[in-house]
N, C-alpha and C positions, 0 to 999 in steps of 0.2 A: 274361429273361437266361439262370436257369440252366435246367439238364436236368428232364423231369419225373419226378417222385418215383417211386421204385423201392421197396417197403418188403420189405429183408429178413424177413420171416417164422420162419427159419430156426430148428429147437432151439435151437443155439448165441445166437444173435442176441437169442432169447425168453427164454432162462434167468434168472435171478433173481441171479445174479454180474453182476462186472467181470470178466469174462473179456478176452482178447483178441477179440472176436468180427468177424467181416467182417459188413461195410453198405456195398455200394456207395453208398447213394445219400450217406452221410454224406463219402467220400471225393471220388463227385464233384463235392456244396454247395460240399468243401472247396478243391477245384480249381476249380470256380467263381468263387469266390471269390476266392482266391489271385491268379486271371489279373482281376480286375477288381480288385486294388489295394485291397478296403477286406471286412474282418470285423464281420460282425454285435455290437455289443456281447453279447451272451449265448456268444459264440463265444470269449473271451478264455480265453488258453491253449490251442486249439485250433489256433492256426492255422498249427501247422506235425508234425510227428509226433514224438517223440524217442527217443531212441536205447533197444533192449528192454533189460531187465533192470533198470531204472534207475527211484527214486523219482519221479521226470518220467512216467517211463513208464503206472506205477501210477496216479497223480492222472490226465493225461491219459486213460484205458482210463476210470476211472470216471465223470470230466465227458463223455464221448461217449456211454457206457454212459445215465448218468443223463437227457443230451438225446434220446437215440432212444424211452427209456419214455415221455418226456414227449410227445415227439410222436406216438406211437403213440398216446397215452391222446385227444390232442388230435383226430387224426384221426379214432378213433372214433366222436366228439362229432359231427363234425360233422353228421353225416345226422339226428340229432336236433333242433340247432340248426336247420339250413335249416327240418325239418318244422314245431317252434315256428311258424318268424316266417311260413312258409306259411299255416298254422290260422288265426293272428294276422291277415293280411291287411296284415301290416309290412314293408316295404321296408327292406330295409340297405346300410349300404355302408361298405366296408374304411378301419378307418384305422388308422394307424401308434403305435403306446403311445408312443412317444418319434420326439416333433413335433423333435426338437434334430438328432438324427441322422437320415444317411437312408440307404437301403440298396436297392442296383441293383438284388437279387432284389424286394422289395416298392414301391419309387419307382413305379413303371408303374399298379397297382394301388391304390396310395395314394385313396384317395375315388371310388376306380368303385362302383357299382353290383351288387350281386349280386344273381346272374340264381337259375337254377334247379341249375347243374352246380357236381356242390361242388368242383370242383377251384380255382371260381372262390371259395371260402372258407376264410379263414387255418384253418392256419397253411402257409406255402407252402414256408417249412426248415425245416430240424430248427434252434430257437434262436428261431423267428418272434414277434414280440413285435405280430404285428397283434390288430386284435379289430374285430370287428362291429358295427356303431352303429345304431340304429334311423333311419329319415327321416321327417320329420315330410309327414304328408299335401301332396303336389303340391309339395313340394321333388323334386328334381332332379340325379340324380347327373352324376358330365363325364359319364361311360361306362357304358353300360347292358352287363350280360351277361345271356347267356340260361344 
């Protein structure tokens, strides 16, 4: 659904403050969700950019910064998680934590088996609530990922 992630690792974005940092991925995901007419639950309050120098703008920047740091942390752990499953010989599939609401970015991947490509593992977008679930031996996912 959405563009592939391009992570902004600039010093401004990686700093420990919630300054108004440039994060092209966030803007691209925001545009993709707006075009789909749907924002995931974790995006509450981030559907639109508020006017600068307002209390809403500071809350927006803080939420954006928090989501960015969380996403980077989760992306950093993907290789270790994949290696763990591979070492144990465990197959895994993608599951959304919230089955009641849909996500245009995650729905096509829900229930699919994870392969060796890290891009096939959650998180798929900032604020993604998908997780990996171990598969029982002999079960098959809807769609294998290489």
